[in-house]
C-alpha angles and dihedrals in degrees: 000000000000123000091250090053091048091053093046095048099037097094092048094046093049093043093049092046092049095049093043094049094043093052094041095048092043088055092047093053091051092050096045110015124182099194107000093207101118101073104103104114093213091059093048091048091054092051092049091046090055093057091047092052092043093051093051091045092050093049089052095048098035109024091172114098122210098241092050092050091048091052093049094048091045091060090051095048093239124157144036096295092050088055094047093044095197131159110303097230090057091046091052094052092044092049092051091050094045092048089050090050090052091053090050090052091045089054091054092049091051088058094044105047112067095212092052092042088061089067096038094049088072085073093047097045094074108113094206135054125226140120094283089064085070090072099037101113130136115247090242091059093046091053091047092050092048092050091051092049092050091050091049092048089052093047093049097038085224119197116251090242090056091051092050092047092048093050090051092048092048093046093047093045093051091053097041097047091053095048115121093226128133106221118208110269093243093053091047094054092052100038097050090065089063112021139024107263125203088252092057093045093050086067087060091058095052118124088235110099096219090050092047089053093061139073095035097167124107100193123005116035094212096095093057092048092045097048098039099250096114117120119180099202143355123252092249126048109281090226092065108017116123114262125205138023128314096231097052107044099109116104092241089057089060096059119111095247092048092051092050089050095042097096088064094053117099116209146140092281093057094044092051089066093062 
């Protein structure tokens, strides 16, 4: 597929992948649930509304899309890979892995810096766990993440194909890792050596601070293992452990307006990150 075709078909490919995965994983978690606490339709609607608002907000603030930027810079010979001039297949794999590493590091910074945590805690304040949690991000965080991705793409001079593959991996990983599915024990043992499973990511959504500050990856598990942030299991059983943040458990705190306003709320949770 040519670069022009990639750019033309990118929105349709990503949209089709998102809808297919969302429906398929939602069905899987109903057939084989781990916790079964994410079913209220109102909660799911709020989470989906957040991603819709965030996408529109991001397009207004940052109208440049990653694959378009990659194509433009590629023609100008800008970026690390243009300078190295290596085989394209190797460049594509390297770019996908490096972009994934940047998102892992970004995730750690979001937990570490109190001002950034204010936006990211919207994701962590959900008191239930299901596939719609994978799109529950404040518009501020979505814009920040997009800006960082664009900067990384420019620095690397990543190929358009690498950008598309990375976006599909990131999108799929965000949905899969938040799916309330109980994988067979044999699958779980094998998969968690390679990718972040829902079981591993549930640890990250624990109310316990040290558990929340672990398992930062969205796709491959290697970064957590390499940088010492891997945690195999929570203290309590993942089927019943509390999910969310102590300051935002009330039903009124889970409404759409409250979530959009949440970064401006000062509380014990925000101060604990200082």
